[in-house]
C-alpha positions as a Python dict, from the first residue, in 0.01 Angstrom:
ca = {
    (1, 'M'): (0, 0, 0),
    (2, 'K'): (359, 120, -13),
    (3, 'A'): (556, 42, -326),
    (4, 'F'): (855, 152, -531),
    (5, 'E'): (837, 241, -902),
    (6, 'I'): (1105, 251, -1172),
    (7, 'G'): (1033, 610, -1278),
    (8, 'A'): (1201, 745, -1590),
    (9, 'Q'): (1463, 467, -1619),
    (10, 'T'): (1749, 716, -1631),
    (11, 'G'): (1959, 568, -1350),
    (12, 'L'): (1945, 436, -995),
    (13, 'D'): (1797, 766, -878),
    (14, 'S'): (1488, 692, -1089),
    (15, 'L'): (1361, 457, -819),
    (16, 'R'): (1082, 636, -636),
    (17, 'A'): (850, 561, -348),
    (18, 'A'): (478, 551, -419),
    (19, 'T'): (143, 470, -264),
    (20, 'R'): (-77, 237, -465),
    (21, 'P'): (-420, 76, -412),
    (22, 'V'): (-404, -283, -292),
    (23, 'P'): (-475, -496, -602),
    (24, 'T'): (-752, -751, -607),
    (25, 'P'): (-673, -1095, -750),
    (26, 'G'): (-875, -1184, -1057),
    (27, 'P'): (-951, -1533, -1189),
    (28, 'G'): (-638, -1747, -1179),
    (29, 'Q'): (-439, -1496, -973),
    (30, 'V'): (-304, -1486, -619),
    (31, 'L'): (-219, -1185, -406),
    (32, 'V'): (109, -1227, -221),
    (33, 'A'): (257, -1027, 66),
    (34, 'P'): (635, -1028, 8),
    (35, 'Q'): (850, -1110, 310),
    (36, 'L'): (1198, -1096, 158),
    (37, 'V'): (1314, -998, -192),
    (38, 'S'): (1651, -1016, -363),
    (39, 'L'): (1825, -784, -608),
    (40, 'I'): (1983, -905, -931),
    (41, 'S'): (2189, -724, -1193),
    (42, 'R'): (1897, -661, -1425),
    (43, 'D'): (1712, -474, -1148),
    (44, 'A'): (1979, -207, -1172),
    (45, 'Q'): (1981, -234, -1553),
    (46, 'I'): (1606, -168, -1566),
    (47, 'L'): (1648, 155, -1369),
    (48, 'R'): (1925, 259, -1609),
    (49, 'G'): (1713, 175, -1914),
    (50, 'T'): (1963, -81, -2045),
    (51, 'Y'): (1719, -369, -1993),
    (52, 'A'): (1347, -360, -2068),
    (53, 'A'): (1365, 4, -2171),
    (54, 'G'): (1044, 195, -2229),
    (55, 'Q'): (842, 46, -1945),
    (56, 'S'): (573, 246, -1768),
    (57, 'P'): (723, 476, -1503),
    (58, 'Q'): (472, 318, -1263),
    (59, 'R'): (621, -30, -1308),
    (60, 'I'): (705, -194, -975),
    (61, 'P'): (1050, -359, -1000),
    (62, 'V'): (1227, -667, -858),
    (63, 'S'): (1204, -1011, -1007),
    (64, 'E'): (1257, -1253, -721),
    (65, 'G'): (1132, -1293, -367),
    (66, 'V'): (932, -1502, -124),
    (67, 'G'): (600, -1415, 41),
    (68, 'R'): (271, -1545, 176),
    (69, 'V'): (-54, -1575, -14),
    (70, 'V'): (-308, -1334, 138),
    (71, 'A'): (-592, -1367, -116),
    (72, 'I'): (-684, -1587, -412),
    (73, 'G'): (-894, -1523, -719),
    (74, 'E'): (-1178, -1722, -864),
    (75, 'G'): (-1093, -2077, -966),
    (76, 'V'): (-757, -2091, -787),
    (77, 'T'): (-683, -2438, -649),
    (78, 'E'): (-304, -2453, -677),
    (79, 'V'): (-235, -2275, -347),
    (80, 'A'): (-424, -2156, -41),
    (81, 'V'): (-424, -1842, 168),
    (82, 'G'): (-138, -1853, 417),
    (83, 'E'): (100, -2058, 205),
    (84, 'R'): (453, -1931, 150),
    (85, 'V'): (543, -1917, -220),
    (86, 'V'): (809, -1829, -475),
    (87, 'C'): (767, -1769, -848),
    (88, 'G'): (996, -1773, -1151),
    (89, 'H'): (1017, -1435, -1317),
    (90, 'F'): (916, -1575, -1659),
    (91, 'A'): (569, -1651, -1529),
    (92, 'D'): (439, -1821, -1844),
    (93, 'W'): (726, -2071, -1871),
    (94, 'I'): (564, -2356, -1684),
    (95, 'D'): (741, -2653, -1844),
    (96, 'G'): (894, -2770, -2169),
    (97, 'P'): (1159, -2609, -2391),
    (98, 'F'): (1236, -2239, -2416),
    (99, 'N'): (1010, -2026, -2634),
    (100, 'P'): (1072, -1654, -2697),
    (101, 'A'): (709, -1590, -2601),
    (102, 'I'): (810, -1623, -2234),
    (103, 'F'): (950, -1269, -2248),
    (104, 'G'): (593, -1144, -2272),
    (105, 'H'): (530, -1196, -1899),
    (106, 'D'): (845, -1101, -1715),
    (107, 'I'): (787, -1018, -1349),
    (108, 'G'): (962, -696, -1252),
    (109, 'A'): (1001, -592, -1617),
    (110, 'T'): (689, -622, -1832),
    (111, 'H'): (470, -683, -1524),
    (112, 'D'): (480, -546, -1170),
    (113, 'G'): (735, -710, -945),
    (114, 'W'): (801, -778, -579),
    (115, 'L'): (903, -436, -443),
    (116, 'A'): (563, -353, -295),
    (117, 'E'): (362, -459, 6),
    (118, 'R'): (145, -674, -222),
    (119, 'V'): (213, -836, -561),
    (120, 'L'): (-26, -1011, -800),
    (121, 'L'): (104, -1337, -947),
    (122, 'P'): (-44, -1609, -1169),
    (123, 'A'): (-157, -1898, -950),
    (124, 'A'): (-26, -2149, -1206),
    (125, 'S'): (323, -2001, -1174),
    (126, 'V'): (377, -1986, -798),
    (127, 'I'): (540, -2272, -607),
    (128, 'P'): (476, -2356, -240),
    (129, 'V'): (793, -2345, -29),
    (130, 'P'): (872, -2641, 200),
    (131, 'P'): (850, -2537, 568),
    (132, 'S'): (1208, -2650, 629),
    (133, 'L'): (1354, -2382, 399),
    (134, 'A'): (1428, -2036, 538),
    (135, 'D'): (1320, -1721, 356),
    (136, 'E'): (1679, -1620, 282),
    (137, 'D'): (1747, -1954, 113),
    (138, 'V'): (1459, -1921, -136),
    (139, 'A'): (1411, -1545, -189),
    (140, 'G'): (1694, -1529, -442),
    (141, 'L'): (1613, -1837, -651),
    (142, 'A'): (1395, -1704, -932),
    (143, 'S'): (1683, -1559, -1132),
    (144, 'A'): (2032, -1651, -1015),
    (145, 'G'): (1948, -1986, -858),
    (146, 'L'): (1721, -2105, -1137),
    (147, 'T'): (1965, -1994, -1406),
    (148, 'A'): (2249, -2182, -1236),
    (149, 'W'): (2031, -2494, -1207),
    (150, 'H'): (1931, -2475, -1574),
    (151, 'A'): (2294, -2436, -1679),
    (152, 'L'): (2453, -2701, -1461),
    (153, 'V'): (2188, -2967, -1419),
    (154, 'E'): (1943, -2938, -1708),
    (155, 'M'): (2192, -2852, -1980),
    (156, 'C'): (2538, -2969, -1872),
    (157, 'H'): (2439, -3267, -1653),
    (158, 'V'): (2710, -3185, -1400),
    (159, 'K'): (2855, -3491, -1231),
    (160, 'P'): (3112, -3583, -965),
    (161, 'G'): (3465, -3499, -1073),
    (162, 'D'): (3370, -3225, -1319),
    (163, 'L'): (3550, -2893, -1288),
    (164, 'V'): (3307, -2602, -1309),
    (165, 'L'): (3452, -2256, -1375),
    (166, 'C'): (3240, -1965, -1250),
    (167, 'L'): (3335, -1617, -1368),
    (168, 'G'): (3316, -1361, -1089),
    (169, 'T'): (3146, -1391, -751),
    (170, 'G'): (2798, -1264, -839),
    (171, 'G'): (2465, -1427, -769),
    (172, 'V'): (2473, -1679, -1055),
    (173, 'A'): (2836, -1772, -984),
    (174, 'L'): (2771, -1831, -614),
    (175, 'A'): (2456, -2032, -683),
    (176, 'A'): (2643, -2239, -941),
    (177, 'M'): (2925, -2300, -694),
    (178, 'K'): (2682, -2429, -430),
    (179, 'L'): (2498, -2654, -678),
    (180, 'A'): (2818, -2787, -832),
    (181, 'K'): (2960, -2881, -492),
    (182, 'A'): (2631, -3051, -400),
    (183, 'H'): (2670, -3264, -714),
    (184, 'G'): (3027, -3364, -629),
    (185, 'A'): (3201, -3135, -874),
    (186, 'R'): (3505, -2915, -816),
    (187, 'V'): (3476, -2539, -863),
    (188, 'A'): (3711, -2267, -989),
    (189, 'M'): (3621, -1900, -948),
    (190, 'T'): (3766, -1572, -1074),
    (191, 'S'): (3759, -1222, -928),
    (192, 'S'): (3962, -902, -924),
    (193, 'S'): (3948, -900, -542),
    (194, 'D'): (4168, -1119, -324),
    (195, 'A'): (3927, -1054, -36),
    (196, 'K'): (3633, -1194, -236),
    (197, 'L'): (3841, -1492, -342),
    (198, 'A'): (3922, -1562, 22),
    (199, 'V'): (3550, -1566, 99),
    (200, 'V'): (3464, -1809, -180),
    (201, 'R'): (3748, -2040, -75),
    (202, 'E'): (3587, -2054, 269),
    (203, 'L'): (3258, -2135, 96),
    (204, 'G'): (3411, -2429, -90),
    (205, 'A'): (3584, -2305, -407),
    (206, 'D'): (3872, -2537, -498),
    (207, 'I'): (4062, -2303, -732),
    (208, 'T'): (4061, -1922, -722),
    (209, 'I'): (4223, -1686, -972),
    (210, 'N'): (4262, -1309, -951),
    (211, 'Y'): (4218, -1187, -1308),
    (212, 'R'): (4397, -860, -1230),
    (213, 'T'): (4705, -1052, -1118),
    (214, 'H'): (4658, -1305, -1400),
    (215, 'P'): (4505, -1123, -1701),
    (216, 'D'): (4539, -1449, -1896),
    (217, 'W'): (4333, -1634, -1639),
    (218, 'A'): (4270, -1918, -1883),
    (219, 'A'): (4643, -1997, -1892),
    (220, 'E'): (4649, -1985, -1512),
    (221, 'L'): (4357, -2227, -1488),
    (222, 'L'): (4531, -2465, -1728),
    (223, 'A'): (4848, -2439, -1520),
    (224, 'Q'): (4655, -2525, -1203),
    (225, 'T'): (4479, -2822, -1367),
    (226, 'G'): (4775, -2985, -1536),
    (227, 'G'): (4671, -2850, -1875),
    (228, 'V'): (4324, -3007, -1861),
    (229, 'G'): (4098, -2704, -1808),
    (230, 'A'): (3733, -2676, -1708),
    (231, 'D'): (3457, -2916, -1809),
    (232, 'I'): (3186, -2651, -1766),
    (233, 'V'): (3213, -2272, -1775),
    (234, 'I'): (2936, -2050, -1639),
    (235, 'E'): (3005, -1755, -1870),
    (236, 'T'): (2869, -1434, -1718),
    (237, 'G'): (3126, -1194, -1861),
    (238, 'G'): (2996, -1164, -2216),
    (239, 'Q'): (3201, -1123, -2532),
    (240, 'D'): (3492, -969, -2342),
    (241, 'T'): (3558, -1298, -2162),
    (242, 'L'): (3420, -1560, -2400),
    (243, 'G'): (3752, -1599, -2581),
    (244, 'L'): (3932, -1681, -2258),
    (245, 'S'): (3650, -1912, -2156),
    (246, 'I'): (3708, -2108, -2477),
    (247, 'A'): (4083, -2110, -2406),
    (248, 'S'): (4016, -2249, -2057),
    (249, 'I'): (3785, -2534, -2163),
    (250, 'A'): (3867, -2903, -2154),
    (251, 'P'): (3800, -3118, -2462),
    (252, 'N'): (3427, -3178, -2502),
    (253, 'G'): (3360, -2899, -2253),
    (254, 'R'): (3045, -2692, -2230),
    (255, 'I'): (3015, -2316, -2200),
    (256, 'V'): (2684, -2168, -2088),
    (257, 'V'): (2641, -1799, -2170),
    (258, 'V'): (2433, -1622, -1905),
    (259, 'G'): (2311, -1263, -1882),
    (260, 'L'): (2319, -958, -2105),
    (261, 'T'): (2679, -836, -2109),
    (262, 'P'): (2754, -785, -2479),
    (263, 'G'): (3104, -639, -2438),
    (264, 'T'): (3325, -487, -2707),
    (265, 'R'): (3578, -754, -2810),
    (266, 'H'): (3559, -1031, -3067),
    (267, 'A'): (3374, -1319, -2908),
    (268, 'I'): (3590, -1601, -3048),
    (269, 'P'): (3946, -1477, -3109),
    (270, 'N'): (4080, -1837, -3104),
    (271, 'Y'): (3846, -1999, -3352),
    (272, 'L'): (4074, -2301, -3393),
    (273, 'A'): (4050, -2395, -3022),
    (274, 'F'): (3673, -2364, -3044),
    (275, 'V'): (3675, -2636, -3311),
    (276, 'T'): (3961, -2860, -3199),
    (277, 'H'): (3826, -2889, -2844),
    (278, 'N'): (3476, -2979, -2967),
    (279, 'V'): (3330, -2705, -2749),
    (280, 'T'): (2957, -2664, -2698),
    (281, 'I'): (2843, -2303, -2641),
    (282, 'R'): (2483, -2230, -2555),
    (283, 'G'): (2298, -1928, -2425),
    (284, 'I'): (2015, -1972, -2177),
    (285, 'A'): (1742, -1748, -2041),
    (286, 'N'): (1655, -1841, -1683),
    (287, 'G'): (1433, -2153, -1652),
    (288, 'S'): (1086, -2298, -1618),
    (289, 'R'): (857, -2352, -1322),
    (290, 'A'): (923, -2727, -1348),
    (291, 'M'): (1298, -2664, -1317),
    (292, 'M'): (1238, -2446, -1013),
    (293, 'V'): (1040, -2723, -845),
    (294, 'D'): (1338, -2953, -893),
    (295, 'L'): (1573, -2682, -764),
    (296, 'L'): (1371, -2640, -445),
    (297, 'R'): (1379, -3015, -390),
    (298, 'A'): (1758, -3021, -436),
    (299, 'I'): (1806, -2731, -194),
    (300, 'E'): (1601, -2911, 67),
    (301, 'T'): (1774, -3246, 11),
    (302, 'H'): (2129, -3109, 20),
    (303, 'G'): (2073, -2836, 278),
    (304, 'I'): (2205, -2569, 39),
    (305, 'K'): (2227, -2226, 199),
    (306, 'T'): (2219, -1896, 15),
    (307, 'V'): (2509, -1659, 78),
    (308, 'V'): (2364, -1327, 197),
    (309, 'G'): (2582, -1019, 171),
    (310, 'K'): (2354, -762, 332),
    (311, 'T'): (1985, -712, 405),
    (312, 'F'): (1810, -372, 396),
    (313, 'A'): (1472, -260, 526),
    (314, 'F'): (1196, -203, 269),
    (315, 'D'): (1201, 175, 315),
    (316, 'D'): (1576, 170, 245),
    (317, 'A'): (1537, 12, -100),
    (318, 'P'): (1722, 299, -277),
    (319, 'Q'): (2023, 243, -51),
    (320, 'A'): (2003, -130, -125),
    (321, 'Y'): (2021, -59, -500),
    (322, 'R'): (2321, 169, -457),
    (323, 'Y'): (2499, -83, -235),
    (324, 'F'): (2430, -357, -489),
    (325, 'A'): (2554, -145, -781),
    (326, 'E'): (2885, -72, -605),
    (327, 'A'): (2959, -446, -635),
    (328, 'N'): (3185, -462, -331),
    (329, 'H'): (2981, -736, -166),
    (330, 'V'): (2983, -1114, -180),
    (331, 'G'): (2641, -1275, -157),
    (332, 'K'): (2285, -1168, -221),
    (333, 'V'): (2161, -817, -140),
    (334, 'M'): (1813, -851, 4),
    (335, 'I'): (1528, -628, 115),
    (336, 'A'): (1312, -735, 407),
    (337, 'F'): (949, -636, 467),
}
């Protein structure tokens, strides 16, 4: 089968085409033929060696996608050949609270991922996709979509009337915007690009702020909300933006820290506001299979559509990575088989 491997993890050029034997599913495994996969920021970080460094050069990357089951191993009863499935990238997190042990089976990092003509997955981890949902609306759920669901619904219990602030216009921010709107919340979004802000306004954003024009974007958000601020912040900027996120928060607000962007500044420059506003700050790492089942149900119920920026052919995966890394797009960058 055709596949791509991460190589030496020295940069985007490390990605290399390869030919591999078709794997055979063992007990409790399913063999899936990917149909559409989606890139996330850590896919580029893995190639650069800034995430999951030291992996085998033969590791097949990409953490999220959708495909059809083409073979099942002994004892598998969860799914059948021919079913279309998705799978969270922390394959061992089936249900219950977070446990650091989930990092031991991380699809596309510690274990082979979706960027091959066949991928082996644990049968207990995959989830059948309802026929009503298109490939492009589920291929990008395992990371960005599931993280946004965990943050907004499982942790923050988003409700009608809440103001959700999403930093940037990346995959998590766009997924959070869609989910927040489906739950009756208002959404504010930041970007350095007026063109991207125009796009997200068309998609439903209620407040948009250019952080180049307004470096103190927290003050601008307060000005646009009558001094109230955001009830929930989806914090994807890291330490360099956490201080402003705290400054932008409403009393009793919640900040969810997502992703691995450590930054260089002091995380909490305004310690007093952190205390006087009774702010809750929590980091999360993706979500469980049970959460993803609920997410799929919500997407089907509300008719939530994924924003797709551009789709590449499988053989053009290196170009897809480069396009993604340039960060000029709005929406998911996908690779079709």
